[in-house]
C-alpha positions in Angstrom: 107.5 116.3 -41.8 108.8 116.8 -38.3 108.0 120.1 -36.2 111.1 120.9 -36.8 110.4 122.1 -40.4 107.7 124.4 -39.1 109.3 127.2 -37.2 107.4 130.0 -34.8 108.9 133.0 -33.0 107.4 135.1 -30.9 109.1 138.0 -29.0 108.5 141.3 -27.2 110.1 144.1 -28.6 111.2 147.3 -26.2 110.0 150.2 -27.9 107.0 149.2 -29.4 104.4 151.2 -29.4 101.9 150.1 -26.2 104.8 147.5 -26.1 103.0 145.3 -28.5 104.3 142.0 -29.5 106.0 141.1 -32.7 105.8 137.5 -34.5 107.8 136.4 -37.4 106.5 133.2 -38.9 108.2 130.8 -41.3 106.8 127.8 -42.5 106.7 126.2 -45.6 103.2 126.3 -47.8 101.0 123.9 -47.2 98.6 121.8 -49.0 95.5 120.3 -47.2 97.8 116.8 -48.1 100.9 117.8 -47.1 99.4 119.4 -43.9 97.7 116.3 -42.6 100.7 114.0 -43.3 102.7 116.2 -41.2 100.3 116.8 -38.3 98.3 113.5 -38.5 94.7 114.6 -37.7 92.2 111.8 -36.1 89.1 110.7 -37.8 85.9 112.6 -36.4 84.3 110.7 -34.1 81.0 109.2 -35.9 78.3 107.7 -33.3 75.8 105.5 -34.5 72.1 105.1 -33.5 72.8 101.7 -31.5 75.6 103.2 -29.1 73.8 106.6 -28.8 71.2 104.8 -27.0 73.4 102.2 -25.0 74.8 105.1 -23.6 71.6 106.8 -22.7 70.6 103.6 -21.1 74.1 103.7 -19.2 72.7 107.1 -17.8 69.3 105.7 -16.6 70.4 104.9 -13.2 68.5 104.1 -10.1 70.0 106.6 -7.3 69.2 109.0 -5.1 70.9 111.7 -6.8 69.3 110.8 -9.9 66.0 111.0 -8.2 66.5 114.2 -7.1 67.9 115.5 -10.5 64.9 114.2 -12.3 62.3 116.1 -9.9 64.6 119.3 -10.0 63.7 119.3 -13.8 60.2 118.1 -13.7 59.1 120.6 -11.2 61.7 123.5 -11.2 59.6 125.3 -8.1 61.6 122.9 -6.3 64.8 124.1 -6.6 64.1 127.6 -6.6 62.1 127.6 -3.3 65.2 125.5 -2.1 67.4 128.9 -2.6 64.3 131.4 -1.6 65.6 133.7 0.9 62.4 134.7 2.9 64.1 137.9 4.6 64.9 139.2 0.9 63.0 137.6 -1.6 59.1 137.4 0.6 57.9 140.8 0.4 58.6 142.1 -3.1 56.8 138.2 -4.1 54.2 139.7 -2.2 53.5 143.0 -3.5 54.0 141.9 -6.8 51.6 139.2 -6.3 49.0 141.7 -5.0 49.7 144.4 -7.8 49.1 141.6 -10.6 46.1 140.2 -9.1 44.6 143.2 -8.8 45.2 143.8 -12.7 43.9 140.2 -13.5 40.5 141.0 -12.4 39.8 143.6 -14.9 41.5 142.1 -17.7 40.5 138.7 -17.0 36.9 139.8 -16.9 37.5 141.7 -20.0 39.6 139.2 -21.9 37.2 136.7 -21.7 34.5 138.5 -23.2 36.7 138.9 -26.0 36.9 135.0 -26.5 32.7 135.5 -26.7 32.6 133.6 -23.6 31.1 135.2 -20.1 33.3 137.2 -18.1 33.7 135.0 -15.1 35.9 132.5 -17.5 38.2 135.1 -18.0 38.5 135.1 -13.9 38.8 131.4 -13.9 41.4 131.6 -16.6 43.5 134.0 -14.3 42.9 131.7 -11.3 43.8 127.9 -12.4 46.7 128.4 -15.3 48.7 130.4 -12.8 48.7 127.6 -10.0 49.8 124.8 -12.1 52.4 126.7 -13.9 54.0 127.6 -10.4 54.9 123.9 -10.4 56.2 123.3 -14.0 57.3 126.5 -15.4 61.5 127.8 -15.1 60.9 131.6 -15.8 60.3 133.8 -12.4 58.8 136.4 -13.9 56.0 136.3 -16.6 52.6 136.4 -15.6 50.7 133.2 -17.1 46.8 134.0 -17.8 44.7 136.0 -20.2 46.3 137.9 -23.3 45.0 139.7 -26.3 45.8 137.7 -29.0 45.3 134.3 -27.7 41.8 135.7 -26.2 41.3 136.6 -30.0 41.9 133.5 -31.7 40.4 131.7 -29.2 37.2 133.2 -29.8 37.9 133.2 -33.5 38.3 129.4 -32.8 34.6 129.2 -30.6 33.4 131.2 -33.6 34.3 128.3 -36.0 33.4 125.6 -33.8 29.6 126.6 -33.9 29.5 126.0 -37.4 31.1 122.8 -37.2 28.5 119.5 -37.8 29.4 117.9 -34.6 28.7 121.0 -32.5 25.3 121.3 -34.7 24.3 118.1 -33.5 25.2 118.9 -29.6 22.8 122.2 -29.8 19.9 120.4 -31.5 19.8 117.7 -29.1 20.2 120.3 -26.3 17.6 122.1 -27.9 15.1 119.1 -28.3 15.1 118.1 -25.1 14.5 121.8 -23.6 11.4 121.7 -25.9 9.0 118.7 -24.8 6.8 121.0 -23.6 3.2 120.7 -25.6 2.5 123.6 -27.8 -0.7 123.8 -26.7 0.1 124.5 -23.0 2.9 127.6 -23.8 2.7 130.4 -22.3 4.9 133.8 -22.7 6.6 132.4 -18.9 7.2 129.2 -20.9 8.6 131.1 -24.2 10.8 133.2 -21.9 12.1 129.7 -20.5 13.1 128.4 -23.7 14.6 131.5 -25.1 16.7 131.7 -22.0 17.6 127.9 -22.1 18.4 128.2 -25.8 21.0 131.2 -24.8 22.4 128.8 -22.0 23.0 126.0 -24.4 24.4 128.3 -26.7 26.9 129.7 -23.7 27.3 125.9 -23.1 28.2 124.5 -26.2 30.8 127.4 -26.8 32.3 126.7 -23.3 32.8 123.0 -24.1 34.6 124.2 -27.6 37.1 126.3 -25.8 37.9 123.7 -23.0 38.3 121.1 -26.2 40.7 123.8 -27.8 42.4 124.5 -24.9 42.9 120.5 -24.4 44.2 120.3 -27.7 46.6 123.1 -27.5 48.2 121.6 -24.4 48.3 118.1 -26.3 49.8 119.7 -28.8 52.6 121.2 -27.0 53.2 118.3 -25.2 53.8 116.1 -27.8 56.1 119.5 -29.5 57.9 118.9 -25.8 57.8 115.1 -25.7 59.7 115.3 -29.6 62.0 118.3 -28.8 60.2 120.0 -31.6 60.2 123.5 -29.8 63.0 124.5 -32.4 59.7 124.9 -34.5 59.1 128.9 -33.3 62.6 129.8 -34.5 60.5 130.5 -37.7 58.5 132.9 -36.0 61.1 135.8 -36.5 60.7 139.2 -34.3 59.1 141.2 -37.6 57.0 138.4 -38.0 55.3 138.1 -34.4 55.5 142.3 -34.4 53.6 142.3 -37.7 51.2 139.6 -36.5 50.3 140.8 -33.0 49.5 144.4 -34.7 47.3 142.8 -37.1 45.6 141.1 -34.0 45.1 144.0 -32.6 43.0 145.4 -35.1 41.0 142.5 -35.0 41.2 143.1 -31.1 39.7 146.7 -31.7 37.4 145.8 -34.0 35.7 143.0 -32.0 35.3 146.1 -29.1 34.4 148.9 -31.0 30.6 147.8 -31.4 30.5 147.9 -27.1 32.3 151.3 -27.3 29.3 152.7 -29.4 26.6 150.3 -27.7 25.3 148.9 -30.9 25.5 145.0 -32.1 26.9 143.4 -35.4 26.5 140.1 -36.6 30.5 138.3 -36.1 32.2 136.7 -38.8 35.1 134.2 -39.3 37.4 133.7 -42.2 38.9 136.0 -44.8 37.3 139.7 -45.1 35.9 139.6 -41.8 36.9 142.9 -40.9 35.5 144.4 -44.1 32.1 142.6 -43.2 32.4 143.8 -39.8 32.7 147.4 -40.5 30.1 147.3 -43.0 27.5 146.4 -40.3 29.4 148.7 -37.6 28.8 151.9 -40.3 25.3 150.9 -41.4 24.1 151.1 -37.1 25.7 153.7 -36.4 22.6 155.7 -35.8 21.5 153.5 -33.3 24.4 154.3 -31.2 23.8 154.6 -27.5 24.7 158.0 -26.7 25.5 157.0 -22.7 28.0 153.6 -23.5 29.6 156.2 -26.2 30.2 158.9 -23.4 31.0 156.3 -20.5 33.6 154.5 -23.1 35.4 157.7 -24.1 35.9 158.9 -20.3 36.7 155.3 -19.5 39.2 155.4 -22.0 40.7 159.3 -21.4 40.7 158.0 -17.7 42.7 154.9 -18.4 45.2 156.2 -20.8 46.1 159.8 -18.9 47.0 157.6 -15.8 48.9 155.0 -17.9 50.8 157.5 -19.6 51.2 160.7 -17.2 51.7 159.0 -14.4 52.6 155.2 -13.8 55.0 156.0 -17.1 55.9 159.3 -16.1 60.1 159.0 -15.5 59.4 161.5 -12.7 56.5 160.2 -11.1 57.7 156.5 -11.6 60.0 155.9 -9.3 57.9 157.5 -6.4 55.3 155.3 -6.6 55.6 151.7 -4.9 53.3 150.2 -7.1 51.6 151.6 -10.5 48.4 153.4 -9.9 45.7 150.3 -10.7 43.5 152.4 -12.7 41.8 149.5 -14.7 40.4 148.2 -11.1 39.7 151.5 -9.9 37.6 152.1 -13.5 35.8 148.6 -13.2 35.0 149.4 -9.3 33.7 153.0 -10.1 31.8 151.7 -13.3 30.2 149.1 -11.1 28.8 151.6 -8.3 27.5 154.3 -10.5 25.8 151.3 -13.0 24.0 150.1 -9.9 22.9 153.7 -8.4 21.8 155.4 -11.5 20.1 151.8 -12.7 22.2 152.0 -16.3 21.0 148.9 -17.7 16.9 149.8 -17.7 17.1 153.3 -17.6 19.6 153.7 -20.5 19.4 150.6 -22.3 23.8 150.3 -21.7 24.6 146.4 -21.5 26.2 144.8 -18.3 28.2 141.9 -17.7 25.3 140.4 -15.6 25.6 137.4 -13.2 28.8 136.2 -11.9 28.5 132.6 -10.4 30.1 132.4 -6.7 32.6 129.7 -6.5 34.7 127.4 -8.4 33.7 125.7 -11.4 33.2 121.9 -10.9 35.9 120.0 -12.8 33.8 118.7 -16.4 35.8 116.5 -18.9 36.3 118.3 -22.1 34.4 116.7 -24.9 36.7 114.8 -26.9 34.5 114.5 -30.1 35.1 117.9 -30.8 38.8 118.0 -30.7 39.1 117.0 -34.8 37.1 120.0 -35.5 39.5 122.6 -34.0 42.7 120.9 -34.6 43.9 123.5 -37.0 43.0 126.4 -34.3 44.4 125.2 -31.9 47.6 124.3 -33.4 47.9 128.0 -34.9 47.5 128.9 -30.7 49.5 126.3 -29.3 52.5 128.0 -31.4 51.2 131.6 -30.8 51.1 131.4 -27.3 54.7 129.2 -27.1 56.3 131.6 -29.0 55.0 134.8 -27.0 55.6 133.3 -23.6 59.2 131.7 -24.0 60.4 134.8 -26.1 58.7 137.1 -22.5 60.0 134.4 -20.4 63.8 134.4 -22.1 63.9 138.8 -22.0 63.2 138.8 -18.3 65.6 135.9 -17.5 68.4 137.3 -19.5 68.1 141.0 -17.5 68.0 139.0 -13.8 70.9 136.6 -14.9 68.9 133.3 -15.3 68.3 130.9 -17.8 65.0 129.0 -18.7 64.5 125.6 -20.4 62.5 126.3 -23.4 61.5 122.1 -23.6 60.6 122.7 -19.8 58.5 125.7 -20.5 56.6 123.8 -23.7 56.1 120.6 -21.5 54.9 123.6 -18.7 52.5 125.0 -21.0 51.1 121.7 -22.0 50.5 120.7 -18.3 48.8 124.0 -17.8 46.4 124.2 -20.3 45.6 120.0 -20.3 44.8 121.0 -16.8 43.2 123.9 -16.7 40.8 122.9 -19.6 39.1 120.9 -17.0 38.0 123.9 -14.7 36.5 126.0 -17.4 39.4 127.5 -18.4 40.7 128.7 -22.3 44.2 128.6 -23.3 46.7 130.7 -21.7 49.6 132.9 -22.4 51.9 135.3 -20.7 51.0 138.7 -20.7 53.5 141.5 -22.1 52.3 143.9 -19.7 51.5 142.2 -16.2 55.3 140.2 -16.8 56.6 143.6 -17.0 54.9 145.3 -13.9 55.3 141.8 -11.9 59.3 142.3 -12.6 59.2 146.1 -12.3 57.7 145.9 -8.7 59.9 144.0 -7.3 58.4 140.0 -7.8 61.7 137.5 -7.9 59.9 134.2 -8.0 56.9 132.7 -9.6 55.5 132.5 -6.0 53.9 136.0 -7.1 51.4 134.1 -8.9 50.4 131.8 -5.8 49.6 135.5 -4.4 47.9 136.9 -7.4 45.7 133.5 -7.1 45.0 134.0 -3.7 43.3 137.2 -4.3 41.4 136.5 -7.7 40.1 133.1 -5.1 38.7 136.1 -3.1 37.1 137.4 -5.8 35.5 134.1 -7.3 34.0 133.2 -3.8 33.1 136.5 -2.4 32.7 139.2 -4.3 31.9 138.2 -8.1 28.5 138.9 -7.7 29.0 142.8 -7.0 30.3 143.2 -10.5 27.2 142.3 -11.7 26.5 146.0 -13.1 30.0 146.2 -14.5 28.9 147.9 -18.0 30.7 146.0 -21.0 31.9 149.0 -22.3 34.2 149.4 -19.5 35.9 146.3 -20.0 35.9 147.2 -24.1 37.6 150.3 -22.7 40.4 148.6 -20.9 40.8 146.7 -23.6 40.9 149.4 -26.4 43.4 151.1 -24.3 46.0 147.7 -24.0 46.3 147.7 -27.5 48.3 151.0 -27.5 51.4 148.9 -27.2 50.7 146.6 -29.9 49.9 149.5 -32.2 52.8 151.2 -31.2 54.6 148.2 -33.2 54.3 150.5 -36.5 57.0 152.8 -35.1 59.6 149.7 -35.8 58.9 150.5 -39.6 61.5 153.0 -40.3 64.1 151.7 -38.1 63.2 148.2 -39.8 63.5 149.4 -43.4 66.9 151.0 -42.6 67.9 147.6 -41.2 67.0 144.9 -43.1 64.5 145.2 -46.2 63.9 141.7 -46.4 62.6 142.1 -42.6 61.0 144.9 -43.3 58.9 142.9 -45.5 58.1 140.2 -43.6 56.6 142.6 -40.8 54.0 144.1 -43.7 52.5 140.8 -45.4 52.3 139.3 -41.9 50.3 142.3 -41.2 48.6 142.8 -44.1 47.7 139.1 -44.4 46.6 138.8 -40.4 44.6 142.2 -41.2 42.7 141.3 -44.6 42.8 137.2 -44.2 42.3 136.3 -40.1 44.4 135.7 -37.3 45.0 131.7 -38.1 45.6 132.2 -41.8 47.9 135.7 -41.7 49.9 133.3 -39.1 50.3 130.9 -41.4 50.7 133.1 -44.3 53.4 134.9 -42.1 55.5 131.9 -41.5 55.3 130.5 -45.3 56.8 134.1 -46.2 59.5 133.7 -43.4 60.6 130.2 -44.9 60.4 132.0 -48.4 62.6 134.4 -47.0 65.0 132.0 -45.5 65.4 130.0 -48.9 65.7 132.8 -51.1 68.6 134.2 -48.8 70.4 130.9 -48.6 69.8 130.3 -52.8 71.3 133.9 -53.1 73.9 134.3 -50.4 76.7 137.0 -51.0 79.4 136.6 -53.2 82.5 138.6 -54.1 86.0 138.2 -55.4 89.2 139.0 -52.8 91.7 140.9 -52.9 95.0 140.9 -50.7 95.5 143.8 -48.2 98.7 145.2 -49.1 101.9 143.5 -47.3 99.2 141.4 -45.3 98.1 137.7 -45.6 94.7 139.0 -45.4 92.2 138.6 -47.8 89.1 140.8 -48.5 86.5 141.9 -50.5 87.7 144.2 -53.2 84.6 146.1 -53.5 84.4 146.8 -49.5 88.1 147.5 -49.0 89.6 149.8 -51.7 93.1 149.2 -50.5 92.7 145.1 -51.4 94.2 144.0 -54.5 93.7 141.5 -56.5 96.4 139.1 -57.3 97.8 138.7 -61.2 96.2 136.3 -62.9 94.3 134.9 -60.3 90.5 135.2 -59.5 89.5 134.4 -55.5 86.2 133.5 -55.3 83.9 133.9 -52.1 80.3 132.2 -51.8 79.4 132.9 -48.3 76.9 129.7 -47.9 76.5 125.9 -48.2 76.7 124.2 -51.8 73.6 122.5 -51.8 71.1 121.5 -54.0 69.3 124.9 -53.4 72.3 126.9 -54.6 74.5 125.0 -56.6 72.6 126.9 -59.9 73.4 130.4 -57.9 77.2 129.3 -57.3 77.9 128.5 -60.8 75.8 131.7 -62.3 77.8 134.0 -59.9 81.3 132.1 -60.3 81.0 132.1 -63.6 79.8 136.2 -63.8 83.3 137.1 -61.4 85.7 134.9 -63.9 84.4 133.8 -67.0 82.2 131.5 -68.6 84.1 129.0 -70.0 81.8 127.6 -71.8 81.6 130.8 -74.0 85.2 131.0 -73.9 85.1 127.1 -75.4 82.3 128.0 -78.0 84.3 131.5 -79.1 87.8 129.0 -79.5 85.5 126.8 -81.5 84.2 129.5 -83.4 88.1 130.9 -84.1 88.8 127.5 -85.1 86.0 127.2 -88.0 86.9 130.5 -89.0 90.5 129.3 -89.5 89.6 126.3 -91.2 87.1 128.4 -93.7 89.9 130.7 -94.4 92.5 128.0 -94.8 89.8 126.2 -97.4 89.1 129.8 -99.3 93.2 129.9 -99.4 93.7 126.4 -100.7 90.2 127.0 -103.1 91.9 130.2 -104.6 95.4 128.3 -105.0 93.8 125.7 -107.0 91.6 127.6 -109.0 95.0 130.0 -110.1 96.7 126.4 -110.9 93.8 124.9 -113.0 93.8 128.5 -115.3 98.0 128.1 -115.7 98.6 131.1 -113.8 102.1 131.4 -113.4 101.4 130.8 -109.8 103.4 127.9 -107.7 101.8 126.8 -104.7 103.3 124.0 -103.3 101.9 122.2 -100.0 104.4 123.7 -98.3 103.0 127.0 -99.1 99.7 126.0 -97.5 101.2 124.4 -94.9 102.3 127.5 -93.8 99.5 129.6 -93.8 99.0 131.8 -91.1 95.4 132.6 -89.3 94.6 135.9 -88.7 91.8 135.4 -86.1 92.9 135.3 -82.2 91.1 134.1 -78.9 90.9 136.5 -76.7 93.0 136.1 -73.4 90.5 136.0 -70.2 93.0 137.0 -68.0 93.0 134.2 -65.7 95.4 131.3 -65.0 94.1 129.9 -61.6 90.9 130.3 -59.8 90.9 130.1 -55.8 87.9 129.2 -53.9 87.4 130.0 -50.6 85.9 127.6 -48.7 85.7 128.8 -45.1 82.1 129.8 -45.5 81.1 126.8 -46.9 78.9 124.7 -43.9 78.4 121.6 -46.0 78.4 120.2 -49.0 75.4 117.9 -50.6 75.9 115.2 -53.6 74.5 117.9 -56.0 76.7 120.4 -54.7 79.6 118.2 -55.1 78.7 117.5 -58.9 78.6 121.4 -59.5 81.8 121.5 -58.1 83.6 118.4 -60.1 81.3 120.1 -63.7 83.3 123.7 -62.7 86.3 122.0 -62.2 86.1 119.8 -65.9 85.1 122.7 -67.6 87.5 125.3 -66.5 90.2 122.5 -67.0 89.1 122.4 -70.9 90.3 126.0 -71.0 93.2 125.6 -69.5 92.3 127.1 -66.2 93.3 125.5 -62.8 90.9 125.4 -59.7 92.5 125.6 -55.9 90.3 124.9 -52.9 91.3 126.8 -50.0 90.4 126.3 -46.3 88.0 123.2 -46.7 86.4 122.0 -43.5 86.9 118.5 -42.2 83.2 117.6 -43.4 83.5 119.2 -46.4 86.4 116.9 -47.2 85.0 113.9 -45.7 81.9 114.4 -48.6 84.3 115.3 -51.5 86.5 111.7 -50.4 83.2 109.7 -50.3 82.2 111.0 -53.8 85.1 110.3 -55.9 85.8 114.5 -56.3 89.1 113.6 -55.9 89.5 111.7 -59.4 88.8 114.7 -61.1 91.0 117.4 -58.8 93.9 116.3 -57.4 94.3 116.4 -53.5 97.3 118.8 -54.2 94.8 121.5 -54.8 93.3 121.8 -51.7 95.0 124.5 -49.3 95.0 125.1 -45.7 94.4 128.7 -46.3 94.1 131.1 -49.2 97.8 132.7 -48.6 98.9 129.1 -48.9 97.1 128.8 -52.5 98.2 132.1 -54.2 102.2 131.3 -52.9 101.9 128.3 -54.1 100.0 129.8 -57.7 102.5 132.7 -57.9 105.5 130.0 -57.5 103.6 128.2 -60.3 103.6 131.1 -62.1 107.1 132.1 -61.9 108.2 129.0 -62.6 106.6 128.6 -65.7 107.5 131.7 -66.9 111.3 130.8 -66.4 110.6 127.8 -68.2 111.5 125.4 -64.8 108.9 123.2 -64.0 110.0 122.4 -60.7 106.7 121.4 -58.4 106.2 123.0 -54.8 107.9 120.1 -53.1 107.6 122.0 -49.3 110.7 124.0 -50.1 108.4 127.0 -50.8 108.3 129.0 -47.3 105.7 132.0 -46.1 107.3 134.4 -44.3 105.1 136.6 -42.2 106.8 140.1 -40.1 103.9 141.2 -37.8 104.1 144.2 -35.6 101.5 145.5 -33.5 99.1 143.2 -35.2 100.1 144.5 -38.9 101.9 142.6 -41.3 105.2 144.4 -41.8 106.1 141.8 -45.0 105.4 138.9 -46.6 108.6 137.0 -48.5 108.0 134.4 -50.5 111.6 131.7 -50.3 112.1 129.0 -53.0 
């Protein structure tokens, strides 16, 4: 077929509304085979593994540009600092860094306590990871450090780790070596020293577990980065993350409520831990420390009022160069007041205690503990990465740059593995600090170095001054910070209107996290999300298409009331791939919207059996009348002229057109199902046409021998081509014409202002 066989004319018509063009197209009806013959498509390029490997090897060149490109990729800060404008960027980074550093101090101590470790380890986590991330991270605005959900999961991992056999051996050995004093020489002072030693040993073991978990988190993230497995976080949808973090917020609130009331409860882990915790809590309410409760309430009210009515007030906020550091103010006031009124000795209020001065000595994590914390580390690594990358992408999109997800995964891996040697626990991007960092004017991750400089001052000089800080103040800071997570409940009405499935994911993730535990809740949420994916893939949307009057456009007849079905033709759309998961639904829906050929065949068989039975009865009656010498002559011709009265109902369909435009792929089971459908409908004289088959699907049909049951002439380049071909065949059969379509049928579409005026068929 030459190009002259296809005519296309475009003309701009004067006097048309808005000066739109009018397009008149005249072309033959194209089956896929005739289209390919006329335009000679090439085969899709297929690259073997060997070719891909050799191509990658050829890209590896030892040149200056290649080396610099490698450095820029591994150390993104080089490229960022290369384009750094000191005059316009430095001021914003310094102000933002100081603001975030001020937030790091109270949040680091508070979230450090959330992990069941001493608060100083939260300060370490706010210092070392930030410096490491500066060199490897691609996000310019996220604030790495402590985060409530990550700290809660770390605390849960520590509690589980304390129960493992390896940790028990370590604790026992330490206690034995510290108790070599003979019993006869024990004094009250010795017993006190022994108790302090046991307490110190417990803290030491908890720190070892935290370091092991952190190193494992980094190692898992490194493996994921090297194997390009960052895509796994795509299964953590926004509803799942929202429901999970809201459920985790319930655990965080529960872990801090005892500090607000100044009572003690046992720590639990595993399923139903919240039930056991609140059982102990309500049982110990009579022992509430009134001073602790009053201090907590005053602190929470003060922080909430300043945050809501000053820092977030749309009238006041623009006038503030930086948010009021109310959390730091609360920490300073609480420390000073507690020091002068001797709040611990007089009123029994628990305080933070000694905070060591200086930086921790680098220590190698205890690798023997890592098998015991693998599951917790895996869950933590996924959550940390998902939250951090999501926050990074939001801020990057706002400021017009992109982050590299795999490089971010690598950066988090190095950050966690490196900081685990310096008594730090797993880090994550903080939502609140990141938003503040961006709002105050931070331009690059240089803000992290500025905030780290402020934290270094605290660690080297100011740390001991926070000794008298009441723990209830830190608990109040954590609880008020949870308000953003609890506000996620407000998403539910909107989510219910948008998608019932997303609503279900949110609710189930939340309930599983609250009832089971944080790690089990995350696992359950992922399973539910995957199940919903399978459900959606298995049961996609299906519909019957009709022609919009006067056009070559076909739409869902249940949505567009003007769409008209073609007489004796069903156009069926299945909006998903045809593969092993969806083949049953495909066949069931096709039979539902057209007809079930097996039922039709069964009706035919039943009708034929009934005809045979009536014919046999007729012959029997005739034979009996003959033997009784009734003067009724029945000849063989009379019997053969027997006219049956049973009719098989007409299904009203001659042709089914399958719209393949929505099929992304088809597997071997899909081809088998399609073959079965074609054969079943052929037996009841209904033809099958395929429209708009993609190249990949046609290749699969070719490989599996599908065209042995369906001729290639039944594949068409569009639905309209298939419809016109069918209409031509129907009209030809009605006029007793057996001439096939040989390219003489033409589509003539006249379109004005984007709307088709008329569609004609010429033969």
